[in-house]
KOLVEX-155355 format. One record per residue (C-alpha): residue number from 1; residue in one letter; x, y, z. Coordinates in steps of 0.1 Angstrom, whole numbers, plus 5000, padded with zeros to 4 digits. Example, Ala and Ser with C-alpha at 12.3 -4.5 7.8 and 13.67 -1.06 7.14 Angstrom:
BEGIN
   resi   resn      u      v      w
      1      A   5123   4955   5078
      2      S   5137   4989   5071
//
This chain:
BEGIN
   resi   resn      u      v      w
      1      M   5029   4959   4737
      2      K   5031   4965   4775
      3      P   5061   4986   4786
      4      L   5079   4957   4803
      5      E   5073   4929   4778
      6      G   5106   4911   4772
      7      I   5117   4918   4808
      8      T   5121   4887   4830
      9      V   5120   4890   4868
     10      V   5129   4864   4894
     11      E   5112   4869   4927
     12      L   5127   4852   4958
     13      A   5104   4868   4983
     14      T   5078   4860   5010
     15      H   5048   4877   5026
     16      F   5035   4908   5008
     17      A   5057   4938   5002
     18      A   5082   4923   4978
     19      P   5056   4901   4961
     20      A   5035   4933   4956
     21      C   5065   4947   4936
     22      G   5065   4915   4914
     23      R   5027   4919   4909
     24      V   5031   4955   4897
     25      L   5059   4945   4873
     26      S   5038   4916   4860
     27      E   5008   4939   4853
     28      Q   5031   4961   4833
     29      G   5042   4932   4811
     30      A   5071   4916   4828
     31      R   5075   4879   4831
     32      V   5077   4872   4868
     33      I   5091   4838   4880
     34      K   5084   4833   4917
     35      V   5108   4810   4936
     36      E   5094   4792   4966
     37      N   5106   4767   4991
     38      P   5091   4732   4989
     39      K   5065   4740   5016
     40      G   5054   4772   5000
     41      E   5058   4808   5013
     42      P   5037   4821   5043
     43      C   5015   4843   5021
     44      R   4998   4811   5007
     45      K   4986   4803   5042
     46      F   4976   4838   5054
     47      G   4940   4839   5042
     48      P   4923   4825   5074
     49      V   4939   4853   5095
     50      L   4914   4876   5076
     51      G   4886   4851   5073
     52      N   4896   4841   5038
     53      P   4900   4806   5023
     54      C   4935   4795   5012
     55      K   4926   4765   4991
     56      P   4946   4757   4959
     57      D   4917   4769   4938
     58      E   4905   4797   4960
     59      N   4931   4818   4978
     60      P   4921   4855   4973
     61      I   4948   4871   4996
     62      F   4975   4852   4978
     63      E   4959   4860   4945
     64      V   4961   4898   4950
     65      F   4999   4898   4954
     66      N   5008   4869   4931
     67      G   4984   4869   4901
     68      G   5000   4865   4867
     69      K   5033   4850   4879
     70      E   5050   4816   4872
     71      D   5062   4795   4901
     72      I   5091   4772   4906
     73      V   5103   4754   4937
     74      L   5139   4755   4948
     75      N   5152   4744   4982
     76      M   5175   4773   4991
     77      R   5191   4753   5019
     78      E   5206   4730   4993
     79      P   5239   4741   4975
     80      Q   5228   4726   4942
     81      D   5195   4747   4942
     82      Q   5214   4778   4953
     83      E   5236   4773   4922
     84      K   5205   4768   4900
     85      L   5192   4802   4912
     86      R   5226   4819   4905
     87      F   5226   4804   4870
     88      L   5191   4817   4865
     89      L   5201   4852   4876
     90      E   5228   4852   4849
     91      K   5200   4851   4823
     92      V   5173   4874   4836
     93      D   5168   4912   4840
     94      V   5156   4917   4875
     95      F   5159   4900   4909
     96      I   5135   4908   4937
     97      T   5141   4897   4973
     98      N   5132   4905   5008
     99      N   5156   4882   5026
    100      R   5179   4896   5052
    101      P   5215   4903   5043
    102      G   5229   4874   5063
    103      V   5205   4849   5047
    104      L   5212   4862   5013
    105      K   5249   4859   5019
    106      S   5246   4823   5032
    107      M   5228   4814   5000
    108      G   5254   4832   4979
    109      V   5229   4855   4963
    110      D   5236   4888   4981
    111      Y   5244   4916   4957
    112      D   5282   4917   4963
    113      S   5284   4880   4957
    114      I   5267   4880   4923
    115      K   5272   4915   4908
    116      D   5303   4905   4888
    117      R   5287   4872   4877
    118      C   5255   4890   4867
    119      P   5265   4925   4856
    120      Q   5232   4930   4837
    121      L   5210   4924   4867
    122      I   5188   4949   4884
    123      Y   5188   4937   4920
    124      G   5157   4949   4939
    125      L   5162   4946   4976
    126      L   5134   4952   5000
    127      S   5144   4954   5037
    128      A   5128   4962   5070
    129      Y   5151   4991   5081
    130      G   5176   4998   5053
    131      E   5211   4986   5046
    132      K   5230   5005   5073
    133      G   5227   5011   5111
    134      D   5220   4989   5141
    135      K   5188   4975   5126
    136      A   5202   4967   5092
    137      N   5200   4929   5099
    138      D   5167   4930   5118
    139      S   5136   4914   5105
    140      G   5104   4934   5107
    141      F   5069   4933   5092
    142      D   5050   4964   5082
    143      S   5033   4965   5116
    144      I   5067   4970   5133
    145      A   5090   4986   5108
    146      F   5064   5009   5093
    147      W   5035   5015   5116
    148      A   5051   5012   5151
    149      N   5085   5028   5144
    150      S   5070   5057   5124
    151      G   5050   5069   5154
    152      F   5017   5063   5137
    153      L   5003   5037   5161
    154      Q   5013   5058   5192
    155      D   5003   5092   5179
    156      M   4971   5083   5160
    157      S   4955   5068   5192
    158      V   4925   5088   5204
    159      P   4938   5109   5233
    160      V   4912   5099   5259
    161      E   4915   5083   5293
    162      G   4918   5046   5289
    163      G   4927   5050   5252
    164      Y   4951   5028   5234
    165      P   4970   5026   5200
    166      V   4948   5019   5170
    167      Y   4946   4984   5157
    168      I   4974   4977   5133
    169      P   4965   4984   5096
    170      M   4973   4953   5075
    171      G   4991   4953   5041
    172      I   4989   4990   5034
    173      A   5026   4996   5040
    174      D   5034   4965   5020
    175      S   5015   4976   4990
    176      C   5030   5011   4991
    177      C   5066   4999   4996
    178      G   5064   4972   4969
    179      T   5049   4997   4945
    180      I   5078   5022   4952
    181      L   5103   4994   4946
    182      A   5086   4986   4913
    183      G   5089   5022   4902
    184      A   5126   5023   4912
    185      I   5133   4991   4893
    186      G   5117   5007   4862
    187      T   5140   5036   4866
    188      A   5170   5013   4869
    189      L   5160   4994   4838
    190      Y   5158   5027   4819
    191      N   5192   5037   4832
    192      K   5206   5004   4820
    193      T   5196   5014   4784
    194      K   5220   5043   4787
    195      T   5249   5027   4807
    196      G   5245   4990   4799
    197      R   5250   4981   4836
    198      G   5228   4967   4862
    199      D   5223   4982   4897
    200      C   5211   4975   4932
    201      V   5179   4992   4941
    202      C   5170   4993   4978
    203      V   5137   5002   4995
    204      S   5127   4996   5031
    205      L   5095   4996   5051
    206      Y   5110   5020   5076
    207      G   5124   5043   5049
    208      T   5090   5043   5032
    209      A   5074   5052   5066
    210      V   5098   5081   5071
    211      W   5088   5094   5036
    212      A   5051   5087   5041
    213      M   5050   5106   5074
    214      A   5071   5135   5061
    215      M   5043   5161   5064
    216      M   5032   5150   5098
    217      S   5067   5146   5112
    218      T   5084   5178   5099
    219      G   5062   5201   5119
    220      T   5071   5183   5152
    221      Q   5106   5200   5149
    222      Y   5088   5233   5154
    223      G   5066   5222   5183
    224      Y   5036   5208   5165
    225      Q   5023   5178   5186
    226      W   5006   5146   5179
    227      P   4981   5131   5187
    228      R   4955   5158   5181
    229      D   4924   5162   5201
    230      R   4892   5162   5181
    231      Y   4885   5197   5194
    232      Q   4918   5210   5181
    233      G   4905   5205   5146
    234      S   4886   5229   5124
    235      P   4848   5228   5126
    236      M   4849   5223   5089
    237      G   4877   5196   5091
    238      V   4865   5170   5116
    239      P   4840   5142   5108
    240      L   4805   5151   5119
    241      K   4778   5125   5127
    242      T   4744   5129   5111
    243      K   4710   5118   5125
    244      D   4710   5087   5102
    245      G   4743   5075   5118
    246      K   4766   5085   5089
    247      W   4798   5105   5093
    248      M   4806   5134   5070
    249      L   4840   5149   5064
    250      C   4848   5181   5046
    251      V   4882   5195   5036
    252      V   4882   5233   5032
    253      E   4912   5252   5020
    254      N   4898   5287   5023
    255      Y   4880   5289   5056
    256      D   4868   5325   5053
    257      R   4854   5320   5018
    258      D   4836   5287   5025
    259      W   4822   5292   5060
    260      A   4789   5306   5048
    261      K   4784   5278   5023
    262      F   4793   5252   5049
    263      C   4767   5266   5074
    264      K   4740   5267   5048
    265      A   4746   5231   5038
    266      W   4742   5221   5075
    267      N   4711   5244   5081
    268      C   4732   5266   5104
    269      E   4726   5300   5088
    270      D   4725   5316   5122
    271      L   4762   5308   5127
    272      I   4774   5326   5095
    273      D   4780   5359   5112
    274      N   4791   5345   5146
    275      P   4824   5364   5151
    276      R   4839   5335   5172
    277      F   4834   5310   5144
    278      N   4833   5328   5110
    279      S   4870   5333   5103
    280      R   4902   5313   5104
    281      Q   4917   5339   5126
    282      A   4889   5336   5152
    283      T   4893   5298   5154
    284      L   4930   5301   5161
    285      D   4917   5307   5197
    286      P   4915   5272   5212
    287      Q   4883   5279   5230
    288      N   4866   5293   5200
    289      R   4876   5263   5179
    290      K   4864   5238   5205
    291      D   4831   5256   5209
    292      A   4826   5257   5171
    293      V   4832   5219   5168
    294      L   4808   5213   5198
    295      E   4782   5234   5182
    296      M   4785   5217   5148
    297      E   4783   5183   5165
    298      K   4749   5192   5179
    299      R   4737   5207   5146
    300      A   4749   5177   5125
    301      L   4728   5153   5146
    302      L   4697   5171   5132
    303      C   4707   5167   5096
    304      D   4703   5139   5070
    305      S   4735   5128   5054
    306      K   4721   5126   5019
    307      E   4706   5161   5021
    308      V   4739   5175   5034
    309      D   4759   5156   5008
    310      K   4737   5172   4980
    311      A   4740   5207   4995
    312      L   4778   5205   4999
    313      T   4781   5191   4963
    314      E   4761   5220   4949
    315      A   4782   5245   4970
    316      N   4814   5229   4956
    317      V   4827   5221   4990
    318      V   4851   5191   4990
    319      H   4835   5164   5012
    320      T   4825   5128   5015
    321      I   4804   5104   5036
    322      L   4829   5081   5054
    323      S   4831   5046   5040
    324      H   4838   5013   5055
    325      I   4867   4991   5042
    326      K   4842   4966   5030
    327      D   4826   4992   5008
    328      L   4856   4992   4985
    329      H   4845   4960   4970
    330      S   4811   4973   4959
    331      S   4825   5007   4948
    332      K   4813   5016   4913
    333      Q   4841   5042   4910
    334      A   4867   5014   4917
    335      L   4850   4990   4892
    336      D   4846   5017   4865
    337      N   4883   5025   4867
    338      H   4894   4989   4869
    339      F   4910   4994   4903
    340      L   4891   4961   4910
    341      Y   4884   4931   4888
    342      E   4856   4906   4892
    343      H   4863   4869   4895
    344      T   4843   4838   4901
    345      Y   4861   4808   4918
    346      P   4852   4772   4910
    347      S   4833   4771   4943
    348      G   4809   4797   4928
    349      K   4821   4824   4951
    350      K   4821   4858   4933
    351      V   4847   4883   4945
    352      T   4864   4915   4935
    353      L   4902   4917   4939
    354      A   4924   4947   4938
    355      N   4945   4956   4908
    356      P   4977   4976   4910
    357      C   4967   5012   4907
    358      V   4992   5023   4880
    359      Q   4975   5023   4845
    360      F   4988   5030   4810
    361      R   4965   5043   4783
    362      S   4986   5025   4757
    363      F   4973   4991   4767
    364      G   4944   4997   4790
    365      H   4936   4974   4819
    366      N   4946   4937   4823
    367      D   4922   4908   4825
    368      F   4924   4885   4855
    369      E   4954   4862   4857
    370      A   4953   4835   4885
    371      A   4982   4831   4909
    372      P   5003   4800   4902
    373      E   5001   4767   4921
    374      L   5032   4759   4941
    375      G   5059   4746   4918
    376      A   5036   4746   4888
    377      D   5063   4757   4864
    378      T   5095   4743   4879
    379      E   5104   4717   4853
    380      R   5094   4738   4823
    381      V   5113   4770   4835
    382      L   5144   4751   4845
    383      K   5145   4733   4812
    384      E   5139   4765   4793
    385      F   5169   4782   4809
    386      G   5192   4751   4805
    387      I   5193   4743   4842
    388      L   5178   4708   4838
//
């Protein structure tokens, strides 16, 4: 038994963040019924933006966020279909939506309109900016509400002449926000076992950004500034490029303890006793720190990444060779832990697709479940719930 078996979820949501929530709940055993308009939601057509197909039998981007769900079509502009949804919500446990407050109210499925009719319902609302304030009714994708408004795009730009904000990361905030909402819904379901009452659970892209950036933002109240110049970093904490073109990154908690081990791994024994570099206190001097990084840059270009990797491992210094995003899909670590599953489409194309990262030892990992075709389950589901 998966922990959410017996729980039925209705998902009236588009794009990625709220559907990610539905996917997580589905992986944990919930039955998730996705409601789409007659033309289908935009996520079905997003694949070509990232060079992926979006055919009915091969749509990997849609698959990642919608695998394992059922699918019904309702035209939410039509009063009779709005009533069908309200009737369905009387009979299920969870409702997930990312529609704006005004849109939900116009359809008669905002929380205040249905809470008395559906007292059992856990209502999961995912918004751009939260329920209050000047932006409460604004739309906003992760690029705007999370990355742009959190300061990440502005302050993670490389501070050089002619520099510009980094290219917008795609889908990261959506996956994080949806997963947080799934966890909150689980908490609300548990609370219902004690109170017998439903609840409204709210998560926003912007609120998730504020939480995600908490470490970086808190220090700014005391004068810490972003962006950081490369030469403001620790010589043991900035990526260093090796002679074979790889970049190596270390994270060292105890500078004074690990400096000698670090130097030996990089064939820099002559720097071990350099008083300008060999203690954290010394590198608090901005010039010392910059000179140390410059020196390590020169030394790293003489080293082979595999040899340094081996030496740092043997010295128990936390480190890695920087990966590319494409490397995730050939990662043995990801495959061994079932963070990815392998799938072959009818075209013969073999892919690996990401699994939600939460795992339960009681039931192990899930096998691949395809995303539903548009409206594939409409008649069957509506008949089951007495709506047809």
